[in-house]
Backbone as a printed PyTorch tensor [residue, N CA C, xyz], in Angstrom:
tensor([[[  6.2450,  17.0150,  -7.8720],
         [  7.8900,  16.4750,  -7.6290],
         [  7.2340,  15.1840,  -8.6250]],

        [[  8.7180,  15.2020,  -9.5860],
         [  9.2640,  13.6820, -10.4340],
         [  9.1250,  12.6440,  -9.6930]],

        [[  8.5800,  11.2700,  -9.6740],
         [  9.0960,  10.3320,  -9.6220],
         [ 10.3400,   9.6630, -10.2650]],

        [[ 10.5870,   9.9470, -11.3380],
         [ 11.9200,   9.4880, -12.3100],
         [ 12.8790,   9.2780, -11.2840]],

        [[ 13.5150,   8.2710, -11.6500],
         [ 14.5320,   7.4390, -11.0650],
         [ 14.1500,   6.8660,  -9.3230]],

        [[ 13.0120,   7.2200,  -8.9050],
         [ 12.6180,   7.0320,  -7.7040],
         [ 12.4070,   5.9090,  -6.9170]],

        [[ 13.1220,   5.2950,  -5.8210],
         [ 12.5700,   3.4260,  -5.4420],
         [ 11.5560,   3.5490,  -5.0120]],

        [[ 10.5840,   2.8930,  -5.1530],
         [  9.7070,   2.7510,  -4.7430],
         [  9.3800,   1.4530,  -4.3300]],

        [[  8.9600,   1.0550,  -3.1080],
         [  8.1110,  -0.1420,  -2.9940],
         [  6.9240,  -0.0960,  -2.5510]],

        [[  6.6520,  -1.5130,  -3.1670],
         [  4.7850,  -1.2170,  -3.6060],
         [  4.4330,  -2.6830,  -2.8040]],

        [[  3.8790,  -2.6730,  -1.7390],
         [  3.6840,  -3.9650,  -0.5540],
         [  1.8500,  -3.7960,  -0.7800]],

        [[  1.8490,  -5.2900,  -1.5190],
         [  0.3990,  -5.8590,  -1.3350],
         [ -0.3280,  -6.6550,  -0.6350]],

        [[ -1.2620,  -6.4500,  -0.0360],
         [ -1.4420,  -7.0170,   1.0660],
         [ -3.1880,  -7.7610,   0.2470]],

        [[ -3.7970,  -8.6980,   1.2860],
         [ -4.9160,  -9.5990,   0.2970],
         [ -6.2170,  -9.2930,   0.0530]],

        [[ -6.0550,  -7.8780,  -0.0370],
         [ -7.4450,  -7.3060,  -0.8420],
         [ -7.5170,  -7.5490,  -2.5120]],

        [[ -8.0360,  -8.7200,  -2.6440],
         [ -7.4040,  -9.2650,  -4.4250],
         [ -8.3590,  -8.8010,  -5.0510]],

        [[ -9.4400,  -7.8610,  -4.8060],
         [-10.3950,  -7.5590,  -5.5960],
         [ -9.6290,  -6.1440,  -6.3460]],

        [[ -8.8240,  -5.6180,  -5.2170],
         [ -8.4260,  -4.5740,  -6.2640],
         [ -7.1550,  -4.7020,  -6.2970]],

        [[ -6.5810,  -5.9650,  -6.9000],
         [ -5.4470,  -5.8600,  -7.5210],
         [ -5.2330,  -5.6500,  -9.4000]],

        [[ -6.2440,  -5.5260, -10.1840],
         [ -6.1870,  -5.2120, -11.2320],
         [ -5.6170,  -3.7650, -11.1970]],

        [[ -6.4790,  -2.8180,  -9.9120],
         [ -6.5060,  -1.4340, -10.1590],
         [ -4.8560,  -1.2920,  -9.4990]],

        [[ -4.1930,  -1.8680,  -8.8620],
         [ -2.8130,  -1.8170,  -8.1550],
         [ -2.2290,  -2.0760,  -9.6780]],

        [[ -1.9950,  -3.1690,  -9.9310],
         [ -1.2710,  -3.5620, -11.1780],
         [ -1.4020,  -2.3200, -12.4810]],

        [[ -2.3730,  -1.6600, -12.2010],
         [ -2.2230,  -0.3660, -13.3570],
         [ -1.5970,   0.8650, -12.4100]],

        [[ -1.6370,   1.0880, -11.6730],
         [ -0.8490,   1.7350, -10.6620],
         [  0.9400,   1.5960, -11.1010]],

        [[  1.0920,   0.4030, -10.6960],
         [  2.3460,   0.0610, -10.7670],
         [  2.9030,   0.4000, -12.3130]],

        [[  1.9660,   0.1280, -13.2610],
         [  2.2540,   0.3400, -15.0810],
         [  2.3590,   1.9070, -14.6450]],

        [[  1.6090,   2.6650, -14.2900],
         [  1.9810,   4.0370, -14.4450],
         [  3.3310,   4.6050, -13.6480]],

        [[  3.5430,   4.1350, -12.7370],
         [  5.1010,   4.3630, -11.8910],
         [  6.0690,   3.8830, -12.9400]],

        [[  6.0380,   2.5630, -13.4470],
         [  7.2720,   2.5120, -14.6160],
         [  7.0060,   3.6460, -15.5040]],

        [[  6.0830,   3.8780, -16.3600],
         [  6.1640,   5.1170, -17.2260],
         [  6.8580,   6.0090, -16.6030]],

        [[  6.6280,   6.6840, -15.3520],
         [  7.1090,   7.5230, -15.0580],
         [  8.7290,   7.5260, -14.7020]],

        [[  9.3810,   6.0540, -14.9730],
         [ 10.6730,   5.8230, -14.8140],
         [ 11.1620,   5.5870, -13.3090]],

        [[ 10.1130,   5.3460, -12.5210],
         [ 10.3940,   4.9570, -11.4530],
         [ 10.6750,   3.3570, -10.9770]],

        [[ 11.7350,   3.2770, -10.1250],
         [ 12.0810,   1.9260,  -9.8610],
         [ 11.1570,   1.3700,  -8.8290]],

        [[ 10.6450,  -0.0250,  -9.4550],
         [  9.2310,  -0.3340,  -8.4860],
         [  9.9310,  -1.6520,  -7.8360]],

        [[  9.4660,  -1.8230,  -6.3340],
         [ 10.3650,  -3.0320,  -5.6480],
         [  9.2150,  -3.8540,  -5.2690]],

        [[  8.4660,  -5.1970,  -5.7820],
         [  7.3870,  -5.4900,  -4.9320],
         [  7.3500,  -6.2570,  -3.7390]],

        [[  6.3500,  -5.9320,  -2.6290],
         [  6.5840,  -6.8770,  -1.3450],
         [  5.4280,  -7.2940,  -1.3480]],

        [[  5.3110,  -8.8210,  -1.2490],
         [  3.6630,  -9.4030,  -0.6450],
         [  3.9290,  -9.7880,   0.5610]],

        [[  2.5520,  -9.4270,   1.2860],
         [  2.0310, -10.2190,   2.3960],
         [  2.0800, -11.9210,   2.1390]],

        [[  1.9560, -12.5300,   3.5430],
         [  1.5230, -13.8020,   3.3920],
         [  0.5070, -14.3350,   2.3930]],

        [[ -0.8550, -13.7160,   2.6590],
         [ -1.4320, -14.1140,   2.0680],
         [ -1.7190, -13.5540,   0.8200]],

        [[ -1.3450, -12.5960,   0.3460],
         [ -1.3110, -11.9960,  -1.1380],
         [ -0.3860, -13.0160,  -2.0280]],

        [[  0.6730, -13.5230,  -1.3350],
         [  1.6860, -14.5230,  -2.1350],
         [  1.0390, -16.2930,  -2.0300]],

        [[  0.1670, -16.6030,  -1.4240],
         [ -0.4850, -18.0120,  -1.2880],
         [ -1.6790, -18.1670,  -1.4360]],

        [[ -2.6020, -17.1800,  -1.2840],
         [ -3.9330, -17.4170,  -1.3870],
         [ -4.5310, -17.3250,  -2.6880]],

        [[ -5.3400, -18.4200,  -3.4310],
         [ -5.7190, -18.0270,  -4.7970],
         [ -6.9920, -17.6150,  -4.3800]],

        [[ -7.9330, -16.7490,  -5.4130],
         [ -9.0150, -16.6890,  -4.8640],
         [ -9.6000, -16.3680,  -6.0690]],

        [[-11.0080, -15.5550,  -6.4880],
         [-12.2490, -15.8060,  -7.6070],
         [-11.0970, -14.6270,  -8.4020]],

        [[-10.3820, -13.7980,  -8.1310],
         [ -9.5180, -12.9770,  -8.5650],
         [ -8.4800, -13.1510,  -9.3020]],

        [[ -8.1000, -14.3990,  -9.1260],
         [ -6.9060, -15.0330,  -9.6390],
         [ -5.7260, -15.6340,  -8.9850]],

        [[ -5.0390, -16.3510,  -9.6370],
         [ -3.5880, -17.3040,  -8.6450],
         [ -2.8850, -16.2660,  -7.5860]],

        [[ -2.5440, -16.5990,  -6.7950],
         [ -1.1810, -15.8670,  -6.4410],
         [  0.1400, -15.9670,  -7.0610]],

        [[  0.1120, -17.0860,  -7.7130],
         [  1.4400, -17.2870,  -8.6070],
         [  1.5210, -16.3880,  -9.9360]],

        [[  0.5320, -15.7560, -10.4870],
         [ -0.1160, -15.6350, -11.5080],
         [  0.4620, -13.8250, -11.1580]],

        [[ -0.0530, -13.4930, -10.1560],
         [ -0.1140, -12.1810,  -9.7450],
         [  1.4680, -11.7880,  -9.2150]],

        [[  2.2020, -13.0230,  -8.5580],
         [  3.7820, -12.8810,  -8.1290],
         [  4.5120, -12.6280,  -9.8470]],

        [[  4.0650, -13.5980, -10.8530],
         [  5.1480, -13.6720, -12.3300],
         [  4.5270, -12.5650, -12.9950]],

        [[  3.2690, -11.7270, -12.8420],
         [  3.0040, -10.6890, -13.3950],
         [  4.0590,  -9.4290, -12.6950]],

        [[  4.1110,  -9.2730, -11.3540],
         [  5.2150,  -8.3050, -10.5290],
         [  6.0530,  -8.5440, -11.2520]],

        [[  7.0110,  -9.5710, -11.4530],
         [  8.2910, -10.0230, -11.6490],
         [  8.6760,  -9.4160, -13.6920]],

        [[  7.4920,  -9.5670, -13.7520],
         [  7.7020,  -9.4210, -15.8180],
         [  7.3880,  -7.7930, -15.6910]],

        [[  6.8330,  -7.0380, -14.9440],
         [  6.2870,  -5.5530, -14.9290],
         [  7.6650,  -4.9780, -14.2230]],

        [[  8.1170,  -5.4700, -12.9650],
         [  9.2850,  -4.6440, -12.0930],
         [ 10.9440,  -5.1200, -12.5620]],

        [[ 10.5870,  -6.2880, -12.9980],
         [ 12.2130,  -6.9170, -13.0290],
         [ 12.4320,  -7.3250, -11.5260]],

        [[ 11.5370,  -7.3310, -10.6110],
         [ 12.6000,  -7.8810,  -9.3040],
         [ 11.7690,  -8.6100,  -9.0340]],

        [[ 12.3850,  -9.5820,  -8.2350],
         [ 11.4780, -10.5770,  -7.2860],
         [ 10.9790, -10.0930,  -5.9580]],

        [[  9.8890, -10.2110,  -5.5040],
         [  8.9120,  -9.5740,  -4.7260],
         [  9.5450,  -9.9900,  -3.4700]],

        [[  9.8410,  -9.3750,  -2.5850],
         [ 10.1960,  -9.6480,  -0.7740],
         [  8.9020, -10.3120,  -0.4670]],

        [[  9.3210, -11.5730,   0.3010],
         [  8.2290, -12.2640,   0.4150],
         [  8.3990, -13.0370,   2.2570]],

        [[  9.5020, -12.5650,   2.5380],
         [  9.7470, -12.9560,   4.1440],
         [  9.8120, -12.1060,   5.1500]],

        [[  9.4890, -11.9660,   6.2940],
         [ 10.0840, -10.9580,   7.3750],
         [ 11.3520, -10.8090,   7.3390]],

        [[ 12.2140, -11.7050,   7.2300],
         [ 13.6560, -11.8780,   7.3430],
         [ 14.3800, -10.7220,   6.1960]],

        [[ 13.9690, -11.0560,   5.1050],
         [ 14.1450, -10.2720,   3.8780],
         [ 13.6730,  -8.8320,   3.5110]],

        [[ 12.4370,  -8.4780,   4.4330],
         [ 11.8740,  -7.2290,   4.6390],
         [ 12.5450,  -6.3190,   5.8370]],

        [[ 13.3570,  -6.9010,   6.8000],
         [ 13.8870,  -6.3660,   7.5550],
         [ 14.7070,  -5.0980,   7.3090]],

        [[ 15.6130,  -5.5960,   6.3380],
         [ 16.7000,  -4.6800,   5.7880],
         [ 16.3960,  -3.2780,   5.0200]],

        [[ 15.2870,  -3.5520,   4.6920],
         [ 14.8550,  -2.5210,   4.2190],
         [ 15.0450,  -0.8890,   4.7180]],

        [[ 15.0570,  -1.3750,   6.4320],
         [ 15.5530,   0.0900,   7.0000],
         [ 16.7000,   0.5200,   7.1420]],

        [[ 17.5430,  -0.7660,   7.6960],
         [ 19.0760,  -0.1890,   7.4540],
         [ 19.6890,  -0.0470,   6.3250]],

        [[ 19.4800,  -0.4590,   5.3900],
         [ 19.6690,  -0.3520,   3.8400],
         [ 19.1780,   0.9090,   3.2180]],

        [[ 18.1620,   1.4330,   3.7790],
         [ 17.4040,   2.4900,   3.1890],
         [ 17.0720,   2.3650,   1.9090]],

        [[ 16.1040,   1.2210,   1.3510],
         [ 15.9330,   0.5990,   0.1600],
         [ 15.4460,   1.7840,  -0.7390]],

        [[ 14.0630,   2.4260,   0.0320],
         [ 13.4470,   2.7760,  -0.5430],
         [ 13.0680,   4.4660,  -0.5460]],

        [[ 13.0380,   5.2040,  -1.3590],
         [ 12.4960,   6.6510,  -1.1530],
         [ 11.1610,   6.6110,  -0.5030]],

        [[ 10.2290,   5.8060,  -0.7020],
         [  9.0010,   5.9060,  -0.1890],
         [  8.4570,   4.4280,  -0.6040]],

        [[  7.4650,   4.1280,   0.5210],
         [  7.0530,   2.6230,   0.1530],
         [  5.3260,   3.1410,   0.3350]],

        [[  4.7570,   1.8810,  -0.5020],
         [  3.2780,   2.1920,  -0.5240],
         [  2.5930,   0.8940,  -0.1540]],

        [[  1.3300,   0.9130,   0.4260],
         [  1.1250,  -0.1840,   0.7210],
         [ -0.3540,  -0.2920,  -0.0610]],

        [[ -0.5700,  -0.5920,  -1.2380],
         [ -1.5570,  -1.0070,  -1.9890],
         [ -1.7650,  -2.2260,  -2.6050]],

        [[ -3.1450,  -2.9180,  -2.0070],
         [ -4.0390,  -2.2390,  -1.2260],
         [ -3.3990,  -2.6900,   0.2010]],

        [[ -3.8600,  -1.7450,   1.2110],
         [ -3.7810,  -2.1690,   2.2790],
         [ -5.3420,  -2.4710,   3.3680]],

        [[ -5.0020,  -3.6600,   3.5270],
         [ -6.2690,  -4.0010,   3.9040],
         [ -6.5410,  -3.6580,   5.3430]],

        [[ -7.9800,  -4.1480,   6.0870],
         [ -8.3500,  -3.6150,   7.2330],
         [ -7.2270,  -4.1560,   8.2200]],

        [[ -6.7050,  -5.6180,   8.0500],
         [ -6.3150,  -6.1310,   9.2450],
         [ -4.6590,  -5.7610,   8.9250]],

        [[ -3.9410,  -5.2290,   8.0850],
         [ -3.1930,  -4.7930,   8.0470],
         [ -3.2530,  -3.3510,   8.9700]],

        [[ -3.9680,  -2.6040,   8.2540],
         [ -4.2730,  -1.4110,   9.3380],
         [ -4.2140,  -1.3080,  10.6780]],

        [[ -5.0210,  -2.4590,  11.2360],
         [ -5.3060,  -2.7190,  12.6840],
         [ -3.8790,  -3.0870,  13.2950]],

        [[ -3.0450,  -4.1930,  12.4850],
         [ -1.6160,  -4.4900,  12.9600],
         [ -0.7970,  -3.0430,  12.9650]],

        [[ -0.6980,  -2.8370,  12.0300],
         [  0.2130,  -1.3650,  11.7330],
         [ -0.2400,  -0.2040,  13.1260]],

        [[ -1.6000,   0.2540,  13.1110],
         [ -1.4650,   1.0300,  14.0200],
         [ -1.1810,   0.5510,  15.7510]],

        [[ -1.1600,  -0.7830,  15.9680],
         [ -0.9880,  -1.2430,  16.9630],
         [  0.3620,  -1.6600,  17.4170]],

        [[  1.3280,  -1.8040,  16.0140],
         [  2.6880,  -1.9920,  16.3340],
         [  3.0460,  -3.6070,  15.9620]],

        [[  1.8170,  -3.9910,  15.3370],
         [  2.3870,  -5.6160,  15.2300],
         [  3.2580,  -5.6240,  13.7160]],

        [[  3.9970,  -6.6240,  13.6580],
         [  4.9810,  -6.7810,  12.6290],
         [  5.0790,  -8.3240,  12.3830]],

        [[  4.1570,  -8.9500,  11.9970],
         [  4.2270, -10.1480,  11.8030],
         [  4.0430, -10.8520,  10.3260]],

        [[  3.9120, -10.1170,   9.4500],
         [  3.8780, -10.1520,   7.5440],
         [  4.8300,  -9.4640,   7.0490]],

        [[  5.3530, -10.2200,   6.0330],
         [  6.4760,  -8.9160,   5.0820],
         [  6.4580,  -7.5500,   5.2760]],

        [[  4.9550,  -7.1370,   4.6200],
         [  4.9040,  -6.0080,   4.2050],
         [  4.5790,  -5.0700,   5.6100]],

        [[  4.0480,  -5.4650,   6.5380],
         [  4.3160,  -5.0110,   8.1060],
         [  5.7480,  -4.2880,   8.7280]],

        [[  6.5530,  -5.6740,   7.9940],
         [  7.9990,  -5.4770,   8.8630],
         [  8.4180,  -4.7570,   7.6330]],

        [[  7.9180,  -4.5030,   6.2240],
         [  8.7580,  -3.4790,   5.4630],
         [  8.4090,  -2.1600,   6.1630]],

        [[  6.8960,  -2.0140,   6.4840],
         [  6.4730,  -0.4970,   6.8540],
         [  7.4160,  -0.0570,   7.8630]],

        [[  7.3750,  -0.7800,   8.8870],
         [  8.4250,  -0.7290,   9.9120],
         [  9.5660,   0.0460,  10.0360]],

        [[ 10.4530,  -1.1920,   9.2190],
         [ 11.6850,  -0.8450,   8.8750],
         [ 11.7520,   0.2920,   7.8520]],

        [[ 10.9910,   0.7140,   6.9090],
         [ 11.0490,   1.8090,   5.9560],
         [ 10.8980,   3.1860,   6.9040]],

        [[  9.9890,   3.2480,   7.6350],
         [  9.2550,   4.5280,   8.4160],
         [ 10.5650,   5.0550,   9.5770]],

        [[ 11.3870,   3.9620,   9.9010],
         [ 12.3610,   4.3810,  11.0830],
         [ 12.9580,   5.1680,  10.2760]],

        [[ 13.5480,   5.2510,   9.0170],
         [ 14.2250,   6.2110,   8.5370],
         [ 13.6740,   7.6130,   8.5420]],

        [[ 12.0920,   7.6580,   8.5860],
         [ 11.3380,   9.2220,   8.6570],
         [ 11.2640,   9.4280,   7.2200]],

        [[ 11.0860,   8.5760,   6.2960],
         [ 10.5550,   8.3510,   4.8930],
         [  9.4270,   7.8190,   4.9360]],

        [[  8.5200,   8.5790,   3.9440],
         [  7.1190,   8.1210,   3.7830],
         [  6.4230,   7.3170,   3.5710]],

        [[  5.3970,   6.8640,   3.8170],
         [  4.7250,   5.2820,   3.9290],
         [  3.3890,   5.9050,   3.6320]],

        [[  3.0540,   5.3480,   2.5550],
         [  1.6730,   5.5090,   1.6380],
         [  0.9950,   4.5370,   1.8460]],

        [[ -0.4980,   4.9190,   2.0060],
         [ -1.6380,   3.7160,   2.6070],
         [ -2.7050,   4.0720,   1.6040]],

        [[ -2.9370,   2.7570,   0.9640],
         [ -4.0910,   2.8930,  -0.1560],
         [ -5.1680,   1.6680,   0.7280]],

        [[ -6.3390,   2.4580,   1.0020],
         [ -6.6480,   1.2340,   1.8820],
         [ -7.9930,   0.8180,   1.4940]],

        [[ -8.1620,  -0.5460,   1.7620],
         [ -9.4410,  -1.1330,   1.1540],
         [-10.1580,  -2.0400,   2.3390]],

        [[-10.9170,  -1.6780,   2.8020],
         [-11.3920,  -2.5280,   4.1270],
         [-12.9450,  -2.0160,   4.0120]],

        [[-13.6500,  -3.3720,   4.6110],
         [-14.9750,  -3.3780,   4.8230],
         [-15.5580,  -2.6790,   6.1200]],

        [[-14.3820,  -2.7050,   6.8040],
         [-15.1840,  -1.7980,   8.2400],
         [-14.5380,  -0.5570,   8.3210]],

        [[-13.9940,   0.2200,   7.4450],
         [-13.3990,   1.5970,   7.8740],
         [-14.2870,   2.2480,   8.6790]],

        [[-15.8650,   2.2860,   8.8370],
         [-16.2940,   3.0320,   9.3750],
         [-17.1450,   2.0220,  10.5180]],

        [[-16.2530,   1.1150,  10.5320],
         [-16.7550,   0.3040,  11.9580],
         [-15.3330,  -0.0730,  12.8080]],

        [[-15.1020,  -0.6580,  13.1000],
         [-14.0580,  -1.1260,  13.6610],
         [-12.5410,  -0.6120,  13.7260]],

        [[-12.3270,  -0.3430,  12.3180],
         [-11.0150,  -0.0370,  11.5880],
         [-11.2770,   1.9240,  11.9030]],

        [[-11.8580,   2.3890,  11.9830],
         [-11.9020,   3.7360,  12.2220],
         [-11.1780,   4.3620,  13.0840]],

        [[-11.3560,   3.5710,  14.1200],
         [ -9.9950,   4.0030,  15.1130],
         [ -8.6710,   4.3670,  14.5940]],

        [[ -8.6330,   2.8100,  13.5540],
         [ -7.0600,   2.6190,  13.4430],
         [ -6.5930,   3.5780,  12.3300]],

        [[ -7.8510,   3.7880,  11.2760],
         [ -7.4590,   5.1370,  10.8690],
         [ -6.8620,   6.1490,  11.4020]],

        [[ -7.6460,   6.5120,  11.8100],
         [ -7.7430,   7.6070,  12.9750],
         [ -6.0250,   7.7760,  13.4900]],

        [[ -5.7810,   6.3200,  14.1110],
         [ -4.1260,   6.5350,  14.6360],
         [ -3.0870,   6.5140,  13.6510]],

        [[ -3.7010,   6.3270,  12.5030],
         [ -2.3130,   6.2460,  11.2950],
         [ -2.3030,   7.5220,  11.0250]],

        [[ -3.6970,   8.0900,  10.5830],
         [ -3.4540,   9.3290,  10.5140],
         [ -3.0000,  10.6330,  10.8110]],

        [[ -2.7460,  10.0930,  12.6370],
         [ -2.3180,  11.7230,  13.0900],
         [ -0.6010,  11.0610,  13.2060]],

        [[ -0.1020,   9.6720,  12.7040],
         [  1.4600,   9.5850,  12.5250],
         [  2.4270,  10.0430,  11.7680]],

        [[  3.3510,  10.5230,  12.0650],
         [  4.2270,  11.5170,  11.4560],
         [  4.6590,  10.8650,  10.1780]],

        [[  4.9030,  11.0730,   9.1760],
         [  5.2340,  10.3460,   7.6430],
         [  4.3510,   9.3010,   7.2340]],

        [[  3.1320,   9.1490,   7.9690],
         [  2.4640,   8.1860,   7.0840],
         [  1.2330,   9.1240,   6.3680]],

        [[  1.1800,   8.8710,   4.9980],
         [ -0.0660,   9.1370,   4.3410],
         [ -1.1230,   8.1640,   3.4930]],

        [[ -2.1240,   8.8840,   3.1340],
         [ -3.0740,   8.1550,   2.4250],
         [ -3.6300,   8.7120,   1.5110]],

        [[ -3.5120,   7.0900,   0.6830],
         [ -4.3270,   7.7370,  -0.8220],
         [ -5.7040,   8.1090,  -0.6480]],

        [[ -6.5860,   9.2110,  -0.9920],
         [ -7.6630,   9.7380,  -0.6130],
         [ -8.6280,   8.4070,  -1.0090]],

        [[ -9.6460,   8.6510,  -0.0280],
         [-10.4830,   7.2270,   0.1930],
         [-12.1810,   7.7390,   0.4060]],

        [[-12.6740,   6.8620,  -0.0770],
         [-14.5490,   7.1110,   0.1010],
         [-15.2450,   5.7670,  -0.1420]],

        [[-16.3850,   5.8660,   0.5360],
         [-17.2250,   4.6790,   0.4170],
         [-17.7820,   4.1490,  -0.8270]],

        [[-17.2910,   2.9640,  -0.8660],
         [-17.6170,   2.0930,  -2.4020],
         [-18.6190,   1.7700,  -2.4960]],

        [[-19.5670,   1.1920,  -1.7940],
         [-20.9120,   1.0290,  -1.5880],
         [-22.0100,   1.5970,  -0.4930]],

        [[-22.2210,   2.6850,  -0.5150],
         [-22.6850,   3.0720,   0.7770],
         [-24.0300,   2.6240,   1.2400]],

        [[-24.8730,   1.9690,   0.2600],
         [-25.9910,   1.4670,   0.7520],
         [-25.7410,  -0.3440,   0.5940]],

        [[-24.7820,  -1.1100,   0.0810],
         [-24.9540,  -1.8520,   0.0390],
         [-23.7620,  -2.5540,   0.8880]],

        [[-23.0100,  -1.6240,   1.4620],
         [-21.8450,  -1.7520,   2.5990],
         [-21.3590,  -0.3620,   3.1100]],

        [[-22.4530,  -0.2890,   4.1240],
         [-22.1230,   1.1520,   4.3900],
         [-21.0250,   1.0490,   5.4640]],

        [[-20.2910,   0.5450,   5.7820],
         [-18.7720,   0.9470,   6.3890],
         [-17.9130,   0.4330,   5.7540]],

        [[-18.1180,   0.2070,   4.7570],
         [-16.6620,   0.4090,   3.8040],
         [-16.2890,   1.3040,   2.6650]],

        [[-14.9570,   1.3680,   2.9440],
         [-14.0180,   2.1500,   2.2440],
         [-12.7970,   1.8560,   1.4100]],

        [[-12.7630,   2.4190,   0.2470],
         [-11.5930,   2.1500,  -0.6250],
         [-11.0480,   3.1670,  -1.0470]],

        [[ -9.6540,   3.0280,  -1.4770],
         [ -8.7170,   4.1840,  -1.9060],
         [ -9.1730,   4.8450,  -3.2390]],

        [[ -9.1300,   5.7070,  -3.6660],
         [ -8.9820,   6.4680,  -5.2160],
         [ -7.8850,   6.4970,  -5.7610]],

        [[ -7.6520,   5.1110,  -5.9450],
         [ -5.9460,   4.4760,  -6.7160],
         [ -5.7760,   5.2780,  -7.5610]],

        [[ -6.4380,   5.5330,  -8.5120],
         [ -5.7680,   6.3190,  -9.8320],
         [ -5.0260,   7.5780,  -8.7340]],

        [[ -5.4340,   8.1060,  -8.0620],
         [ -4.6090,   9.0690,  -7.0830],
         [ -3.4030,   8.8540,  -6.6680]],

        [[ -2.7540,   7.3200,  -6.6720],
         [ -1.5150,   6.4890,  -5.8140],
         [ -0.5250,   7.9960,  -6.4710]],

        [[ -0.3190,   8.2690,  -7.6640],
         [  0.9510,   8.7420,  -8.3890],
         [  1.1380,  10.1130,  -7.5160]],

        [[ -0.1270,  10.7650,  -7.4260],
         [ -0.2420,  12.1210,  -6.7890],
         [ -0.0590,  12.0170,  -5.6660]],

        [[ -0.1010,  11.0590,  -4.7250],
         [ -0.3270,  11.0590,  -3.2300],
         [  1.1890,  10.6860,  -3.1060]],

        [[  2.0960,   9.8670,  -4.0230],
         [  3.4040,   9.5410,  -3.9550],
         [  4.2610,  10.9150,  -3.7780]],

        [[  3.9880,  11.7630,  -4.6170],
         [  4.4710,  12.9270,  -4.9820],
         [  4.1840,  14.2280,  -3.7110]],

        [[  3.3070,  14.1240,  -3.5230],
         [  2.8350,  14.9650,  -2.0980],
         [  3.3630,  14.4620,  -0.9800]],

        [[  3.2750,  13.3040,  -0.9420],
         [  4.1560,  12.5450,   0.1990],
         [  5.5860,  12.7990,   0.5510]],

        [[  6.0980,  12.9470,  -0.8590],
         [  7.5700,  12.9470,  -0.9160],
         [  7.9090,  14.5110,  -0.2880]],

        [[  6.8760,  15.6960,  -0.5530],
         [  7.1460,  17.0560,  -0.0470],
         [  6.5620,  17.1740,   1.4400]],

        [[  6.2960,  16.2160,   1.8700],
         [  5.9530,  16.1570,   3.2450],
         [  4.5000,  16.5170,   3.3890]],

        [[  3.4580,  16.0080,   2.4980],
         [  2.0220,  16.8910,   2.3980],
         [  1.2810,  15.6200,   2.1060]],

        [[  0.0430,  15.8060,   2.8700],
         [ -1.2060,  14.9490,   2.2960],
         [ -2.0810,  15.2720,   1.5000]],

        [[ -2.1900,  14.9740,   0.3470],
         [ -2.8280,  14.9910,  -0.5160],
         [ -4.5380,  15.1200,  -0.0630]],

        [[ -5.0710,  16.4800,  -0.6690],
         [ -6.3170,  16.8000,  -0.1030],
         [ -7.2180,  16.5720,  -1.0180]],

        [[ -8.2180,  16.3500,  -0.7590],
         [ -9.2570,  16.1020,   0.5250],
         [ -8.8350,  14.8570,   0.5960]],

        [[ -8.6420,  14.4890,   1.9130],
         [ -8.5490,  12.9510,   2.1200],
         [ -9.4420,  12.0900,   1.8770]],

        [[-11.0650,  12.3860,   2.0870],
         [-11.7300,  11.7720,   2.0680],
         [-12.7230,  12.4470,   0.7750]],

        [[-13.3340,  11.6620,  -0.2040],
         [-13.8080,  11.9400,  -1.0890],
         [-14.8690,  11.1440,  -1.4760]],

        [[-15.8580,  11.8330,  -1.5770],
         [-17.4710,  11.1310,  -2.0880],
         [-17.5610,   9.9480,  -2.6690]],

        [[-18.3950,   9.2400,  -2.8130],
         [-18.0610,   7.7690,  -2.7180],
         [-18.1050,   7.3770,  -4.3470]],

        [[-17.6380,   6.7200,  -4.8370],
         [-17.5960,   6.1000,  -5.9950],
         [-18.5680,   6.2150,  -6.6040]]])
C-alpha cells in the first residue's frame, strides 16, 4: 500500500537517544509524499538533553513537515472527532507511555492523541524504546499486542549483555509497518534478533 497523500500523525515521546532515527523516518515518509503532522509529549517538548535541545527538535519538525506540533491535551483531543489522521505512530514510544496507554491513562498530548485516534478504529503504530521491556513493561507490551488496531514496529534487544531487559524498535521498518497496519496486518516477525 502506498503512503502517498496519507495523513500520518507522528507522536514523539522522551526517548531522546532515538530522535535522530525518528527524524530519518519522518524524512522517508515525506519522500513518499505522505502528509506528516507532529505531536509532542510534554517531556519531548520541554527537556533539553545531551542529545539536543527541545526547541531545536521542535523547529526541525516544523521545517520538515510544515506543521506546528500539537503540544497540549486540549489540541490533541479533536484528532478523533475530526478524524485527522489515516494512521498515527508513536515513535519513539517510551516505557512510561506504554504503561499509561495499557492502563488507559491520557495525561499527555501523545496519549490523548492515541486515545482520540483509535476511537475511530484506525491503526495506531507503536515504535518502542524502553529499558524495561523484558521487565515491568513486558505485561504492558502483551496487553497492547492483544488490542485491536494497535500494531508494533518490530523490535529486539538493543544491548543483551549491557541492558538485558532493554528493547528498541527497528525504526527503519516504520514505513513497512505503517503500510501493513493500514491493511490491518501486523508486520512479522514482531520480535527480531538483537541489533
